[in-house]
N, C-alpha and C positions, 0 to 999 in steps of 0.2 A: 505494499500499500503506499502511495505518494502523498505525503500531506504537504500543502504551500500555506504557510503562514506569513501573512502580510498584512502588518499592523501599524498603525501611528503610534505618536507617543502617548503616553498617561501623562499630562502636563503636571509638573511639580513633584513627580515621583520616579518615572520609569522613561527612558529613551525608546524610541521605537524599537531599537534592536533588543534591548533588555527584555520589552514585553514579549518579543517573539522568542528570546531564549526561555523565557518563565514559560509561556504556553507549551514552547517543545519539550521541556522537562516534564511538565504534568502529562503531556500525552506519551511521552517516552516511557512513565512508569507503568502505561497500561499496554502499548504498542512499541515495545523494544526494538522491533525489527523493520519497522516502518521507515520510509526514507523522507527525510523532512527537508524542508527548503525554508528557512529563515530568512525573510527580506523586509528592511525596515521601509515605510512609505511615508508619504506626505501629501497636503493637498494645494500645495504653493506657498503656505506660512512657513512658520518655524519646523525645522526638520528636513525642509526640501533638499537642502545641500547633502545632508547625511544621508538621504534616502537615495538619491540618485548617485552620489560617490560610493555608496557601498553597492547599491546594483550593478554597477557598470565596471565595478574596478578601479575607480577614478582616485583622486587624490585633492587634499584641501590645500589651499594657499593663504597664508596669512599676511595681512597688510596692515600698516599703520595709513588711516585715514582722517579726513576731518569729521568729527563726531558732529552729532545735532547741536550741541553749543558751541560749534566752531573753535574747538579742542580738540588734540589727537585722540583718537580711539584705536585699540587694536580689532579689527574687522577680519572677516576672512569670506572666501569663495571657494566654489569646488571647480573641478576641471574631469570631464568623464574619463575613462580609461583609453578612450582613443584621441583624447586630446581635442577634439574639435568642438565641444559643448563646454562653457562655462553657466556655471548655476549660482545667481546671487539672491542671499534673502535680503531685502532692502534695511530690514530691521537690524541686520548685523552692524550697518554703518550709521543708519538714523533713526534707531529704535527708541521707542518709548522706557524701554528697560535700561536703556544708557544714561538716562537721565534720573536724579533722584525726585520723589514728588515734588519736593518743595522746591526744586529749581526748574521745571518747567515751564517754558515760555513760547508759546506757539508762534508770537508775534516775530521770535528771533530766529528760532530753528532750522537749520539748514538741511537739505538733502546733499549738498556739495560730496560729501563721503559715498554715496551711491554711484554718483559720475567717476570718482576715483577708481571705484572698482571696475567698472566698465573700461576705463582706462587699461587698467592692470590685466583684464581678460584679453583685450586686442594686443596688448604687448606679449602677451603669452601665446598670439598666433590661434586665437579661437574666433571660428566663423560662425557660430552659432550661440547666441546667449539669452538664457532664462534669467528672469528678473521676477522673483516672489515679492508681490506687494503685500503689505499688511504690518500692524504692530508699529507704525510711524510715529514719532514725535514730533512730526513737520506739520507746517500748512502753509509751505512757500510755493505751491505750485509747481515744483520741480524746478525751481529758479536756480538752485544751487547745484544740481543735477546739471542742468544745461551749461552752467558757467564753467564746470568742470571739464566739460565738453568743447569747450572753445565757443560758446556762445555769448555774446556782449550784450549786457543788460545795463544802460546808463541814463541817468536824469537828464534834466534840462540843461544843467550845468557840464556835462559831457564826463560825470564822475560814475565810474562803476558802483552799481548798487551794493550795498552790504547785504549778510546774509539775513534771512528770514522773508516771511510774507510780508510784513508791515512796510519795508521800503519799496514794494511794488507800488506803491500809491503814488511814488514818484517818478515812476518808468516815464521814458520820453523816448527811447530809441532800443529796437531789437535789431543786433548785427550778427547774421549766422555765418559770414565770410569765411571765418575760422573754425568752423565746427569740424571736427576731427573727421577727415575724409574716409578714414576706414570704416566709419558706420556704413556707408554705401555698399560696400560687400559683406554686410553682416546681416544674418537672420536674427531679428529679435523677437521674442516673443514675451509676453508678459502675463504673469500668472495673476488673474484679477477674478474675485467672485462677487464684486458690488458693481452697479451699476449706476450709481449715484452721479449726476453731472457737477461740474465744477462750483456753480454759483445757487445762489437761491437758497430755500429752505430744506431742500434736500441735498444740498452741496456740500463740498469739502469743510467749508468752516462751521455750517450751522451743526451738521452731523455730527463730526468727528472731533472737531474743536473741543467740545467740554471734556473730552476724555484726556485731552493732552494740556488740559489747565486754561483753556480759553473761558473768559467771563463774556456774559453778552455784550458787553461792550466791545471785547475784542473780536467778536463775531463779526459784528459790524466793520468794523476797521480792516478785518481781513477780507471777507467778502467783496468789500470796495476795491481793496487793492488788487485782489484778484480780477475782478471785473476789468480794471484797467489794464492789467497784465492780459488778459483774453481780446480785449481792443487791440492792444499794440502788436499782438500775432499775428490778428486777422488782418491786420492792415499789411502786415510786411509778407506775411505767408498765402494770405487767401484761406487762411482755416479756420472754422468756428469751432472752437475747443469749448466754448462756454456751456454748450448743452449737450455735447455727446456724452451718452452714457459709458460710465467708468471714468471720465475725465476726473472727477474728485476723489478717487480711489487714493490712499495714501498722503492723504492732504495735498492733492492735486499732482502729485507725481505723475498720475495718469497723465494728465493733461500735457504735460512737457514730452512724455514719451511719444504720445499721440502728434503732437506739433511738430517736433524738432527730429524725429526719426521715423522710420517705416514700421515702427512695432506694431504687431497684433496680438490684442488681447485675446484671452481664452480662458476657460475655467482651469484652476491650477491644478485640479486634481486629473484633468485629462492630458495636462501636459506632461505631468509626473508619470501618469501611467504609461503614457507613449515612450517617454525617455528611459523606463524601466523594460521597455519591450514586455510588459506583463503578459500579454498573449500568449508568448512563446513560452513563458515561464511556467504557466498554468496548464498549457495544454496537454500534459499526460498525467496531471494530477489528480487523484481520486477524491479529494477533498481539501476546501480552501477555508482558512480561518482567517478572520480579519478582527478589527478592533479597533477602539480609541478611548480615551478616558472617560468621556461622558457621553451616552448616546441619547438621543431625544429626538423630537420631531425636527429640530434643525438640520441632524444628521443627513437627510435626504437633499440638503440644499449645498450639494458639492463637497461634501466630506470624503476623507479618505476610505471609510468601510463601503459606502455607497458604489465610489469609483471603481473599488476591487471587485465588489459584486457584480457590477455591471458587465464586467470582463468576463469574470467566471461563467455569468450565465448565459452569455453569448457562446460559450464552450460546452456548455449542459453541465457544470458541476456545482454541487451543494455548497452552500456556505454558510458557516456559523462565525456569529460574532460574540467577543468576550469584550466587555466594557467595564471600566472601573464603576461606574455607577449607570443607572438607566433613569430617565427624566421621563417628563411628559410629552405624550405622542410617539414614543419611542415605537410602537408598533407599526408606524408607518415605514420604517424600514423594512419591513418583511413586504411590503408591496412593491419595494424596489430593488428586490433580488434577494435580500437575506432571510434564509430558511428559518433560524433560531437564534436568539441573543438571550446571553448569561451576562448578568452583573456580579461582579466580585466582592462586593462590599457585602459581608456576611454577619456582621454582629454591630450592634451601637457601639460608637465610640467617637471621640473628638477626631478633627480633621487630621490633625498633628500625626495621631496615632494610625489613621486610615491610610495616609501616606507612607509613614514609616513600614506598615506591613504589607505594603501593595504589590511588592513581588512574591511572597507567600501566597497573599491572597488570588494572584492571578494562576499562579502555579496549583495550586488547591482546586480552584475551579476548571481549571485545564483537565485536571484529574479525573473530575468528578463527570465532566462532559465526555472525554473520553470511555471511561467505565460505562457509561450511559449508552454511547454506542457499541461497546463491546457485549453489553446485557440484551442489546435489541438485536444484534446478529445472532446470539446465541439463542434467543427467544423466536427468531426468525425460524430457526432450524428445527424447532419443536411445534406441534400443534398446540393450541391454547383449550 
């Protein structure tokens, strides 16, 4: 029997690979002779670099770049085993986790570091770049990203704008003359699972700004500044980025990608599953096991387990999911291709205790699932 274990991470407790290892350990206690494939997966957010690098035999590159507070931070990106593709998690360079809560300032936070990672990928000779959006500390419309790639954004006095979204209120000229020419020969895919526009009540500032520390007054400032930014880009490039779905992703980084590159936005889970060539991996599997830290009604909206299940079901494979916890609407995942769902929290406890015991809980749950399958097979051989 061949069992493919393809899981996302359990946030704050286990990495995707650790989850797969614990599930494998639990199943091995019941089916020691089975052939196991353990593969970390992701949906374009945190863990995407690990998933694709591990799945393709690639490696991680560390780089010092400009962080969201315009100071140096240690970041990373991945390169696939064939050396052709780079995988960038924008949060690694411009993420909210890089800024202490009491120091978050969406007016000045910059995406320059993401652009610097793209430059590093180009220097490494990559011809295909995947950028995962999400977890940003920024609301600069991708202005810092654009400046890192050679685009000039100046005020009426001819001075280059400083970092952040607020300075865009003074934007007078957009000059793309020095945009890195290597981008023209690169396939750039953006893992994006939101369709928010850049501006307005559903835009980057109003929807995502508060989680980055934006007050109502900040939101008004940022939305007006991004409106000026969009107008100047439209005048120069004849691209209306203000209302394009996805332009508001990651504090408007989506807008810069759409305006200044030929990037294509796609659901993150689809990009990851293709990069892993998951269909080939699952082709001769007898059982597919997937999972994530919490499964609920939102899981069907582009999360890893459903992405795995869709590939598995096209191949006619049964799918079991193991999750840290189960929330409202979890039954919807069964309509999306997952045959059975199991939660791992088995007793009351504090969150700290549950996180500490997560490895043991996953392993125990996996063993119980495996034993249930074994008993089912034994009963299937006997009349009831």
